[in-house]
N, C-alpha and C positions, 0 to 999 in steps of 0.2 A: 504494500500500500504506500502511496505517496504522502499520506497524512502521518504526522507524528503520533505516537501512542497516546499522548495526552489530549489529542484533539477528539472530541466526542463524535465527530463525523466519521471517524475511522471505523466505527462499529455499525454504521447504518447499512442496511441492505440497499443496493442500488436498484431502483425500479426503472423499467424501460422508458416510462414517460415522466420520470422524476424531473427532468430538465424543464418540463412544461408545468410543473407543480400539480401533476395528476397522478393518481394511484393506479389507474387502469387505462386500457386502450379507449380513447375517446371516440374512436371511429366505429366501434361495435363490430359484431360478427357479420359475415357476408350473408346476404339473403339467399334462399335456394336458387333464385334466378341468376344471381351473380355467380354462385358456385357452379351452376351449369355452364355458363359462358366461359368461365376461367378454368374449368376442369381439363387437365391434360392427362388422360388415362387411356390405356390401350384396351379397347373393348373387342378387338377382332375375335379372340378365342371365345369370349362370352357370347357375342352375337351369333357366331357360327354354331355354337352349341344350342342356343335357344331357338335358332331357325331350322334345326333339323326336323325333317318330317316326323310327325307322331305316328307310331305304328298303331294299327287298328286295335282297339280295346286295351291299349297301354296308356298309363298315365303320362302326362307331359313332363318335360324336363324341369329340373330345379337347380338353382345356383345359389351357393352361399358364399358370401364374402366374410371372411373371419379375420379378426385381429383385435388388437387393443385399441383403446380410445385414441383417436387422432391418426389412425393408420390409413385412412382413405376410403373406408367402407361406404359412408354416406355420399362421398364424392362420386364413387362408382355408380351408386344407385341413381343419383341425380343426372349423371351423364347418360345412363341408360334411358331415363325418363325423357331426356331431350332427344334421344336417338330413335326411340321406338314409339311411333304414333299408336295410341290406344293403351299405352301402359298407364297404370294407376299407382300412386305413391301413398303409402300409409306409414307415417312415423308413429312410434309408440312412445309417448312421453313417460318418463319415470313416474311411478306412483299413480298413473291413470289407467283405467280399464282399456284394453286394446280395442280399437275400432278399425277394422280392416276393410278397405274398399275392395270389392271383387267385381266391380262393374267395368273392368277392362282387362286387357291381356298384354303383357304379363302383369302379375300382381307383385309390386315392389314393397317389401316390408323392412322398415328401418328399426333397429333395436329389437329384433325378433326374439331375443332372450326373454323378453317380457310377455310373450304369448302364453296364455294358459294352456295346460295340457289338452283340454277339450278342444280349444280353438286350433291348436297345432294339429291334432288328429284330423279335425275337419278340413283344414287347409291342405294338409299333406295328402289327403285322399280325394281332393277336388280335381276338377279337370282344367284348372288354371296353371299356366306356367308360373313358377314361383322364383323370385329372386329376393334373397334375404341378406341383410347386414346383421351380423350377430357376433357375440362374444362366446357363444356356446356352439359346439359341433353337433349338428343334427343329422349327420350322415347316416347313422344306424336307423333312425326313424324314417328318413326319406327313402332310403334303400328298401326298408321293410315295406313301405307303401308302394314299392315297385317303380319308383321314379329314377330315370337316368339323372346322375348328379355330377355337377362340376363344383369343386371347392377351391 
């Protein structure tokens, strides 16, 4: 540190916006529309997988984006939403009951780890293509439902 030990400023945590006398980012988070426009993700493999023809009497494909917070799961979902006409996006806010839109295809579910067991079973057995962002691996359940899966 460039401050002498006797200087009280030597022990302060330097905040990113401290020079503006602010404790947090004054510009806020990006809106979903801004995230869609700015997203730089490679969707080629995902789109090819989702666009495969569905075999007769077989469930459609499912994709799960897995990772920790901030790893780009939502960004991938929003990029898919912008790329695939007819897709519907359902974020699940923490602490609120999940309300999933199924009026489009594919069904994009953000924070799928908050789905109830009953709703998961219902969705996994539905005839909708599913794309989920999740912290939990649902491969066993999706494969048990007969879905082709890309993780």
